[in-house]
Short mmCIF file of the C-alpha atoms (twelve columns), coordinates in Angstrom:
data_MODEL
# 
_entry.id   MODEL 
# 
loop_
_atom_site.group_PDB 
_atom_site.id 
_atom_site.type_symbol 
_atom_site.label_atom_id 
_atom_site.label_alt_id 
_atom_site.label_comp_id 
_atom_site.label_asym_id 
_atom_site.label_seq_id 
_atom_site.Cartn_x 
_atom_site.Cartn_y 
_atom_site.Cartn_z 
_atom_site.pdbx_PDB_model_num 
ATOM 1   C CA . UNK A 1   -159.698 37.770 152.290 1 
ATOM 2   C CA . UNK A 2   -157.736 34.972 154.831 1 
ATOM 3   C CA . UNK A 3   -161.254 33.214 154.531 1 
ATOM 4   C CA . UNK A 4   -161.853 32.739 150.486 1 
ATOM 5   C CA . UNK A 5   -161.856 29.511 148.937 1 
ATOM 6   C CA . UNK A 6   -158.413 29.225 147.305 1 
ATOM 7   C CA . UNK A 7   -156.301 30.267 150.541 1 
ATOM 8   C CA . UNK A 8   -153.911 27.463 151.628 1 
ATOM 9   C CA . UNK A 9   -151.752 26.655 154.155 1 
ATOM 10  C CA . UNK A 10  -148.933 27.254 155.240 1 
ATOM 11  C CA . UNK A 11  -148.744 30.346 152.889 1 
ATOM 12  C CA . UNK A 12  -152.584 31.913 153.729 1 
ATOM 13  C CA . UNK A 13  -153.663 34.387 150.989 1 
ATOM 14  C CA . UNK A 14  -150.795 34.945 148.532 1 
ATOM 15  C CA . UNK A 15  -151.143 38.196 147.290 1 
ATOM 16  C CA . UNK A 16  -147.549 38.999 146.072 1 
ATOM 17  C CA . UNK A 17  -148.319 42.851 144.348 1 
ATOM 18  C CA . UNK A 18  -150.965 43.663 147.126 1 
ATOM 19  C CA . UNK A 19  -153.541 44.307 144.645 1 
ATOM 20  C CA . UNK A 20  -156.126 43.350 147.662 1 
ATOM 21  C CA . UNK A 21  -154.833 46.188 150.022 1 
ATOM 22  C CA . UNK A 22  -157.660 48.147 149.527 1 
ATOM 23  C CA . UNK A 23  -160.168 45.602 151.090 1 
ATOM 24  C CA . UNK A 24  -162.627 45.889 148.782 1 
ATOM 25  C CA . UNK A 25  -164.892 42.592 148.047 1 
ATOM 26  C CA . UNK A 26  -166.100 43.959 144.962 1 
ATOM 27  C CA . UNK A 27  -162.443 44.883 143.050 1 
ATOM 28  C CA . UNK A 28  -161.720 41.021 144.479 1 
ATOM 29  C CA . UNK A 29  -164.369 38.963 143.040 1 
ATOM 30  C CA . UNK A 30  -163.749 40.690 139.348 1 
ATOM 31  C CA . UNK A 31  -159.924 39.754 139.596 1 
ATOM 32  C CA . UNK A 32  -161.122 36.496 140.972 1 
ATOM 33  C CA . UNK A 33  -163.541 36.079 137.769 1 
ATOM 34  C CA . UNK A 34  -161.069 37.394 135.066 1 
ATOM 35  C CA . UNK A 35  -158.156 34.863 136.465 1 
ATOM 36  C CA . UNK A 36  -160.693 32.321 136.074 1 
ATOM 37  C CA . UNK A 37  -161.335 33.591 132.354 1 
ATOM 38  C CA . UNK A 38  -157.633 34.674 131.319 1 
ATOM 39  C CA . UNK A 39  -156.934 30.815 132.247 1 
ATOM 40  C CA . UNK A 40  -159.718 28.958 130.620 1 
ATOM 41  C CA . UNK A 41  -158.783 31.279 127.444 1 
ATOM 42  C CA . UNK A 42  -155.218 29.782 127.943 1 
ATOM 43  C CA . UNK A 43  -156.591 25.934 127.984 1 
ATOM 44  C CA . UNK A 44  -158.534 26.517 124.903 1 
ATOM 45  C CA . UNK A 45  -155.682 27.688 122.978 1 
ATOM 46  C CA . UNK A 46  -153.494 25.117 124.360 1 
ATOM 47  C CA . UNK A 47  -156.143 22.722 122.884 1 
ATOM 48  C CA . UNK A 48  -156.148 24.385 119.635 1 
ATOM 49  C CA . UNK A 49  -152.539 24.380 119.211 1 
ATOM 50  C CA . UNK A 50  -152.485 20.490 120.321 1 
ATOM 51  C CA . UNK A 51  -155.598 19.199 118.873 1 
ATOM 52  C CA . UNK A 52  -154.989 20.060 115.183 1 
ATOM 53  C CA . UNK A 53  -151.018 18.820 115.538 1 
ATOM 54  C CA . UNK A 54  -152.596 15.349 116.795 1 
ATOM 55  C CA . UNK A 55  -156.056 14.899 115.793 1 
ATOM 56  C CA . UNK A 56  -155.694 17.055 111.759 1 
ATOM 57  C CA . UNK A 57  -156.982 19.886 110.719 1 
ATOM 58  C CA . UNK A 58  -161.140 20.173 109.453 1 
ATOM 59  C CA . UNK A 59  -161.271 19.177 105.931 1 
ATOM 60  C CA . UNK A 60  -162.577 22.308 103.327 1 
ATOM 61  C CA . UNK A 61  -161.980 25.352 102.700 1 
ATOM 62  C CA . UNK A 62  -161.426 28.159 105.758 1 
ATOM 63  C CA . UNK A 63  -162.450 30.907 103.153 1 
ATOM 64  C CA . UNK A 64  -163.469 29.364 99.796  1 
ATOM 65  C CA . UNK A 65  -163.346 33.015 98.281  1 
ATOM 66  C CA . UNK A 66  -159.327 33.176 98.866  1 
ATOM 67  C CA . UNK A 67  -158.509 29.517 98.366  1 
ATOM 68  C CA . UNK A 68  -157.340 28.688 101.626 1 
ATOM 69  C CA . UNK A 69  -158.128 25.423 103.104 1 
ATOM 70  C CA . UNK A 70  -157.413 24.835 106.944 1 
ATOM 71  C CA . UNK A 71  -154.750 22.767 106.115 1 
ATOM 72  C CA . UNK A 72  -153.161 25.147 104.679 1 
ATOM 73  C CA . UNK A 73  -152.929 26.938 107.573 1 
ATOM 74  C CA . UNK A 74  -149.704 26.647 109.988 1 
ATOM 75  C CA . UNK A 75  -150.214 25.965 113.755 1 
ATOM 76  C CA . UNK A 76  -149.420 28.945 116.163 1 
ATOM 77  C CA . UNK A 77  -147.855 32.282 115.318 1 
ATOM 78  C CA . UNK A 78  -148.009 31.155 111.721 1 
ATOM 79  C CA . UNK A 79  -151.577 31.334 111.398 1 
ATOM 80  C CA . UNK A 80  -151.635 35.238 112.076 1 
ATOM 81  C CA . UNK A 81  -150.626 35.994 108.603 1 
ATOM 82  C CA . UNK A 82  -152.485 32.788 106.630 1 
ATOM 83  C CA . UNK A 83  -155.847 33.877 108.601 1 
ATOM 84  C CA . UNK A 84  -157.637 36.313 107.086 1 
ATOM 85  C CA . UNK A 85  -158.784 40.166 108.332 1 
ATOM 86  C CA . UNK A 86  -162.302 39.247 107.816 1 
ATOM 87  C CA . UNK A 87  -161.835 36.013 109.677 1 
ATOM 88  C CA . UNK A 88  -160.178 37.769 113.003 1 
ATOM 89  C CA . UNK A 89  -162.724 39.932 112.705 1 
ATOM 90  C CA . UNK A 90  -165.294 37.550 113.041 1 
ATOM 91  C CA . UNK A 91  -163.633 35.509 115.893 1 
ATOM 92  C CA . UNK A 92  -163.115 38.773 117.706 1 
ATOM 93  C CA . UNK A 93  -167.287 39.708 117.280 1 
ATOM 94  C CA . UNK A 94  -167.757 36.297 118.687 1 
ATOM 95  C CA . UNK A 95  -165.772 36.642 121.488 1 
ATOM 96  C CA . UNK A 96  -167.141 39.986 122.182 1 
ATOM 97  C CA . UNK A 97  -170.982 38.515 122.308 1 
ATOM 98  C CA . UNK A 98  -169.894 35.744 124.545 1 
ATOM 99  C CA . UNK A 99  -168.336 38.385 127.022 1 
ATOM 100 C CA . UNK A 100 -171.624 40.821 126.856 1 
ATOM 101 C CA . UNK A 101 -173.929 38.248 127.113 1 
ATOM 102 C CA . UNK A 102 -172.463 35.249 129.338 1 
ATOM 103 C CA . UNK A 103 -172.724 32.553 127.043 1 
ATOM 104 C CA . UNK A 104 -176.159 33.710 125.409 1 
ATOM 105 C CA . UNK A 105 -177.844 33.989 128.831 1 
ATOM 106 C CA . UNK A 106 -179.564 37.486 127.496 1 
ATOM 107 C CA . UNK A 107 -177.907 41.415 127.583 1 
ATOM 108 C CA . UNK A 108 -176.509 41.982 130.799 1 
ATOM 109 C CA . UNK A 109 -176.533 44.721 132.118 1 
ATOM 110 C CA . UNK A 110 -174.061 44.366 134.593 1 
ATOM 111 C CA . UNK A 111 -171.494 47.545 134.606 1 
ATOM 112 C CA . UNK A 112 -168.309 48.252 133.532 1 
ATOM 113 C CA . UNK A 113 -165.140 45.610 134.472 1 
ATOM 114 C CA . UNK A 114 -167.501 43.034 135.674 1 
ATOM 115 C CA . UNK A 115 -167.515 39.813 134.670 1 
ATOM 116 C CA . UNK A 116 -170.931 37.938 133.293 1 
ATOM 117 C CA . UNK A 117 -170.826 35.554 135.429 1 
ATOM 118 C CA . UNK A 118 -170.418 37.669 138.413 1 
ATOM 119 C CA . UNK A 119 -174.540 38.224 138.483 1 
ATOM 120 C CA . UNK A 120 -175.511 35.032 138.944 1 
ATOM 121 C CA . UNK A 121 -174.378 34.561 142.740 1 
ATOM 122 C CA . UNK A 122 -172.755 31.274 141.878 1 
ATOM 123 C CA . UNK A 123 -169.696 32.618 141.572 1 
ATOM 124 C CA . UNK A 124 -166.930 34.144 139.697 1 
ATOM 125 C CA . UNK A 125 -166.568 32.118 135.957 1 
ATOM 126 C CA . UNK A 126 -169.495 30.102 136.989 1 
ATOM 127 C CA . UNK A 127 -172.720 30.462 134.165 1 
ATOM 128 C CA . UNK A 128 -174.831 27.796 135.714 1 
ATOM 129 C CA . UNK A 129 -174.185 25.161 133.420 1 
ATOM 130 C CA . UNK A 130 -171.243 23.091 133.754 1 
ATOM 131 C CA . UNK A 131 -170.735 20.723 130.263 1 
ATOM 132 C CA . UNK A 132 -169.966 17.650 133.341 1 
ATOM 133 C CA . UNK A 133 -173.277 18.150 134.952 1 
ATOM 134 C CA . UNK A 134 -174.566 14.949 132.973 1 
ATOM 135 C CA . UNK A 135 -172.269 12.951 135.154 1 
ATOM 136 C CA . UNK A 136 -173.087 14.302 138.308 1 
ATOM 137 C CA . UNK A 137 -174.838 11.522 140.523 1 
ATOM 138 C CA . UNK A 138 -177.798 12.399 142.365 1 
ATOM 139 C CA . UNK A 139 -179.739 10.068 145.009 1 
ATOM 140 C CA . UNK A 140 -181.680 8.269  141.907 1 
ATOM 141 C CA . UNK A 141 -178.558 8.229  139.598 1 
ATOM 142 C CA . UNK A 142 -176.953 10.460 136.865 1 
ATOM 143 C CA . UNK A 143 -179.036 13.659 136.527 1 
# 
């Protein structure tokens, strides 16, 4: 794996736990895709903590039936006890939907322990659309 993207001198390929000792390329690609996904989830979690602190929270009710306003929910781990279980279930189901369909590209028959982005040939974590695609320049100007 010394020629893979991300290998840098002087260290070379860094695998302190020897997870790639068997040389299985499929396992390597799955682990890379999972690492990218976990990194993105971590970034979203940081944004979800910082934005309400700096910009403010949504107006209105998080749960109208229980009388819980968005402003009543603290940031960080304090939210675990304030958000109703049905709300957490909705979040988990939505995450499962995204995981299973690869950002709504249709049901993926990818097998167990694989990422939906691994089926499109674009590389791990690349679902084929970038949020900054509109900013990319071509010979004739922005796309």
